[in-house]
N, C-alpha and C positions, 0 to 999 in steps of 0.2 A: 327384413330381420336386421336389427341393429348389430353392428360389429363393435364389440366392446373389448378393450385391452386392459388387462389387470397388470399393474406393476407392483409386485408384492413378494413377500417371502413364501417359502414352501413349508407346509406342515405334513410330515410323512404319515401322520395318523389320519389325515383327510378331513379334519373337522374345521380347520381355520385356514387363513392365508390363501395362496393361489388355488388350492383345492376347493375351498369353500366358495371362492369367487367364481370359479368356472361353473360350479353347480348352480349358484344363484343366477348367473347370467343365463344359463340354459333354462332354468325354471321360469324366468321372466320373459323368455322368448327371444333371447339374443344369441349371437355367435361369439363364443368366448375365445380370447387369445391371452397369452401370458408371457411377460418378461420377468424373470426371477431375479430378485434383488438379494436374497439371502437364503441360506439353507439352515434349517433348524433340526435339532434332535429333540422331539417332543412327543407327548402322548396326552391322554385325557387327564393326567395328573400334573403336567407342567412341562416347562422347557428345560432341557438338560444342557444344551449347547447350541451356539449360533456360529455359523461360518458365513462371512460376507465376501463373495467373490470380488475380483477387481472391478472397479467402476467402469473401466473402459470396455470390459466384456458386456456389462449391462447396456452401455451406449451402443454397442454393436448389435445387441438383441433388438433394441428399440428402432434403430435405423433399418435393420433387416425387415422388420414388420411394416413400418410406415413407408418404406420405399416401394412396397409391393401392394399393400392392402389399404383401402380406405378405412379410416377409424372414426366411428360415430361417437364414441364415448371412451373415456379413460377413467379407471379407478386406480388410485394410488394407495397402497397400504404400507407395510413394513419396509423401511428404507435402510436402517442399520448404521450408516456412517455419513459423515459430512461429504465425502467424495461421491458417494452414491446419490445423495440429495442434489448435489451440484450437477451431476450428469443428467438427472431427471429434469431439473430446471432448465438446462440448456436445450434439451430435446423439446420440452413444452413450448419454449419461446420460438423454436424453429417451426414446429408442426402446427401449433395453435389449435388443438382439438376443440370441437364445439361444446363438449361437455367434459368437465374435469371434476371428479369427486375425490376428495382427499380425506382418507381416514388416517389421522395422525397417530399411528401405532407407536406408542411409547412404552406402555406397561401392559402386559397381558392380564386377563381376568384373574389368573392365578397369582398375580403380584410380581411376576418375573419381568425385569426390565428388558425391553426389546430394542431400545435406541440408546446408543452411547451418549453420555451426558455432553460430550464435546460436540455432538451433532445437533443439539437442541436449537442453537442459534441459527444454524443452516435451515432447519425445518421451518422456523418462523419466517424466514425469508422466502420459503416456497409457498406459503399460504396464500399470498395475493394472486398466485397463478391459478388457484382453484375457484370453481363456481360454487361448490358445496363442500363444507367441512363437517365431518361427522365424529367429533371426539366423544369419548365417554366422560363422565364427570371428573375423573382424576386427570385425564389429559386436558380437559377444558381449563381446569384450575392451573395446571402447569403452563399452558399457553398464554394465559392472561396474568400470570404471576400472582395468583391469589390462593386462598384456602379452598380445599375441596368442600363443595356445598352439600348440605344435608337436607335442604328444603328446595322446593320447586322454584319459588320466587327468586332465590339467590342464584340458582342455576341459570334462569332466564336472563338475569342481569349480566352474568358472565358471558352468556351467549351474545348479548347486545355489544358488550365490550369487544369481543373477538370479531364480530361482524364489522363494527366501526373501524377496527384497526386494519382489516384485510380487504374490505369491500365485498367479501363473499357472503353467501347465505350460510348460516350455521344451523345444523340439525342438533338441537339439544335433546338428549335422551334421558328419560327418567328411569331407566332400568336399574340403576344402582341406588335409587332412593328406597326408603323403607315404606311399608304400607301396601295395601291391596291395589292401589292405582299405579298405572304405568303409562304416563302421558309422554308424547313426543311433540316437539315444537320446531317449526322453521322460523328462524330469526334473521331479518335483514333490515338494516338501518338505512339502506339506500333507495328504498321505495320500489324494490323489485317484486314484492309480494303484494297481496291484496291489503295487508296491514303489516306493521313491523313484526308482529308475532302471530303466527298461525299455529294454534294448539290442536292436536288430535288426541283426545282422551283414549284410554285403553285400560284393560284389566291385566293385572300381573298374572303370568302363567306360572303355576307352581310346578317347577321342575328343576332338577339339578343339572340338566343338560343344556348348557348355554355356551359351550365351546364354539368359538367362531361366529357368535351372533353379530358382533360389530363388523366383521369382514363381510358377512352375508348381507347385512343391511346396506352397507355402502355400495357394494357391487350391484345389488338389486336396484338401488336408487339410480345408479348410472345407466343401467339398462332401461329402466322405465322412462327416465328423462329423455333418452335418445328417441324413444317412441312417441312420447306425449308432449315433450317440450314445455312442461309445466311442473314446477317442484311440488306444488300442493297436490295436484292430481297424482303425481308419482308417489308421494308419501301415502295418499289414500289407497293406492293399490298395494304398495309394499308392506305397510304396517299390518294389515290383516293376514297377508301371506306369511310374514315372519311369525306372527302369533300362532298361526296354524302349524308352522314348522316347529315351534317350541312345544306345542301341545302334543304333536305326534312324535316327538324326539325319542320317547321311551320305546317305541316300537322298533327302533334300529338296533338296540342292545349292543352298542359299540363302546368298549372300554369299561373300566371299573371306577372311573373318576368323573370329571365334568365332561359328559359326552356331547356329541355334536347335535345340531338341529337336523330335522328331516326336510331337506330342501325340496323334495318332490312329493310331499304329502298330498298336494292338490291333484296329482295325477292318479287315474284309476290303477289299481294293482294289476300286474301282469298275470293273466289267467294261468293257472297251473295246467299241466298236461292232463287231458281227459275232462277238463271242467266244462268245455263247450259241448262235448259229446254227452256228458251227463245231463246237461240242460235239455238237449234234444230228446234224450231218452225219456226224460220226465214228460215232455210234451207229447210223446207218442203213446203213453200209457192208456189214455181213454180210448184211442183207436184200437189198440191191441185187445182191450177188454171187449170192444164191440165185435172184433173179428172172431174171438173165441166163442162169442154168443150166437154166431150165425148158424142157421140150419145147415148150410153147405159144409161148414167145417165139422159139425157134429156127424153129419152123414158120411163125410169122407173118412173119418176115423173109424166109425162103426161098420162101414161097408154098405150102409143102407142108402147111400146117395144114388139117385136115379142116373142111369148111364147117359141120358140125353143132357142132363145138367152138367155132368162131368165133361162130356164132349164139347158142349158150348164153352165151358171154362177153358179147355185146351185150345179150342179154335181161337178164342180171343187172346189167349196167351201167345199163340204163334204170331198173330198180327201185332200185338203189343211189342214182342221181342224184336220184331223187324224195325219198328220205330225207335225202340229203346237203344238198339245198337247204333243207330245214326246219332242219337244224342250223346252216347258214350264216346263216339268218335269225335264229336265236337268238344267234349270235355278233354279228350287227349290233345286236341289242337290248342286249347287254351291253357293247359297245365303248365305251371312254372318250372317244373323240373323234369329231367329225362325219366326218372323213376315213375313219376306220376303219369307221364305221357304213355309209357309202356304199360302201366297198369290199366288205364282206361281203354287203350287200344286192344289189349288182350281181352278185357271184359266184353268189348263190342264184338270181337270175333267169336267169343264163347256164346254170346246171345244168338248169333246166326247159326252156330252149330246145334244149339238146343232146338231152335225153331225148325231146322231141317230134320232133326231126329223126331220131333213131334209129328211132322207130316208123314215120315216113313213108318213110324211104329204104331201110330194110333189113328190119326185123322184119315189117311188114305184107306186104311183097312176097313174103316167104317163109313166110307163114302161121305165124310163130313166136309162141306165146303165153307171155309172160314169167310164170314162177312163181318165187316166192321160194325161193332155194337156201339151204342151211345156212350157207355162208360169208358170203353177202350178209347174212343175218340177224345173224350174229355181228358183222359190221362195223358195220351200222347200229345194233345194240344198244349196241355200245361207244361210238359217237359220241353216242348218246342219253344214255348214262350220264354222259359228259363234259359234255354240255349241262346235265344235271340237277344237276351238282356246284355250279353257281352261280359257278364260277371262270372268268372270261373268259380268263385266261392258259392254264389247262389245256385249255379248249375249243379255243382257237386252236392250241395244240400238237397236239391230237388231229386236227384237220382238215388240218394242214399236209402230211402225207405224200401225200394225194391230189393236192395241187398238185405238191409237190417231186419225189417219186419218179416220179409219172406223167410230169412234164415231162422228168426226167432219162432215164427209160427211153425215152420217145417220141423225144427228140432223138437218142439213141444208135441206135435202130432206124431212124430216118429217114436218119441218116448212113450206116448199113450199106446201106440200100436204094440210096442215091445211089452209094455205092462200087461196087455191083454193076452200075451202069449203067442203073438203072431198067428192069429186065427187062420186055419187052413181054408182055402177057397175065398179068401178076402179079395174082392175084385180090384182093389186099388193098392194091393200089397207092394207091387213093384214101384208104384209111384211114391208111396210113403217111404220106401227104403232109400229113394234118391235124396230125401231130405237129410240123410246122415252123411252126405258127401263132405269130407273134410276140406277138399279143395275149395268148395263154395264158402265154407265157414272161414277159411283163411282169407279168402278174397273179401269177405264181409268185414273182417277185422281190419284189413288194410284200408278199405273204403272209409270205415269209421275214423281211423287215425288220420286220414287225409282231410276229411271234413272238419275234424276237431282242430287240427293245426290251422286250417284256413279260417275257421271261426275265431280262434284265439288271436290271430294276426289281423283280423278285419276291423274296420271302424265300427262304431256303435250302430250306425245306419245300415251298414252292410250285414252286420250280425242280425239285425231285425229282419232284413230282407231274406236272409238265409233261413231263419226260423219260420217265416211265413211260407216260403217255398217248401220247406220240409213238412210242415203241418198239412199243407194242401195235398202233398203226395201221400201222406199217411191216410188222410181221409179218403183219397181215391183208391188206396189199397183196400180199404173196407168195402167201398162200393164195388170194386173189381171182384172180390170174393162173393159178394151178394148178387152180382149181376145174373148168374145162371138161374136163380130163383125167380127173378123178375122176368126173365126171358121165357121161362117155362110156360 
């Protein structure tokens, strides 16, 4: 990860200056650092005031950073005064950074002057210390002592003149030209590029939000160059990124004037709470429909289910819960927080209590000897495989259907039982009433929340693995409810 130092002014509105630089550096994969040259009072409508701290304090900032941290690239923005420029120049000559990008901030996009006229000569003296200079057309004209160009050919000629005078590569930007085209060009007269002028065409983005575009471009170029070591390759990476930042700028809704660009447009949005759980719930719907269509479920609600089928179901449930408790204990061991550790451990203990109660209240009284069935074995093996994966998120997703689908089916069956008037003599009435247990419903809600958070924080690959494990468990829930029919 390239370590990039921005030497620039601060923008309290966050769209330009140091704030834009740090966002750009992070967006392009760098570690951003900052030495502040000036404080501004500004917003999306313009600059209200500028305060330039003493140059010796800037020198202290620069020394503090470079004495401790290796610097792979430097971006220089707003400097403010001749004394500040001299301090930066002295530091550059001492440290000799491998990449120096100089954005000669003289006039803001709003038209506000950001560099004292007395400091312009000092700035010109700093230019030969840069490897890349990134002026806008107004600044380019000021630096070569010419008129502001209104056509691309004239801008390129001024770029040639500045490169010849400084020995640096000049990035000529077409953003201030009229028309639908928005080209950028790298100009170097010393033979450091594949040709004197390398032009990258582009389309103009129709937006009023261009605050900090120059700052963002220059700091992004410094970061890319530190990684790639090639100005052409760097511009080919940065230019489409900046175009996307302009295109997505309206989604930020920052300010009522010339708003900032969206530096992180290329990153996936942070999922909202409940979004991953909603995705899982959608995946579970076909399996829920299959469960409700099973003869076992219909017979359980109506009371017509054969007792031997119900006994087989309970026997398999007892075996399953024994294995399930061990998997939940593993989830407790992998859990990242104490709260989640306690939740899974408590659930594991509850499984063993339920299993014991099944034996006492039903299986022993009917002389049923639980024997491991094929579906139960498949389900427990699946959970054991998820446990062995070492991924807490995948394991949590795998165990969730036994909470979620069981609670959903149970609540539905209990509601149907109540709707039928709780028929007297129903052989499974006590069992159906257990589905109304609020404690299990609360535990299910907590399990859903845990898996949702894990999914939202997971990588795309881990989320896919979570979904696959969850879907497999859902399918096995269907098979588990249908197993008594197949066994009969």
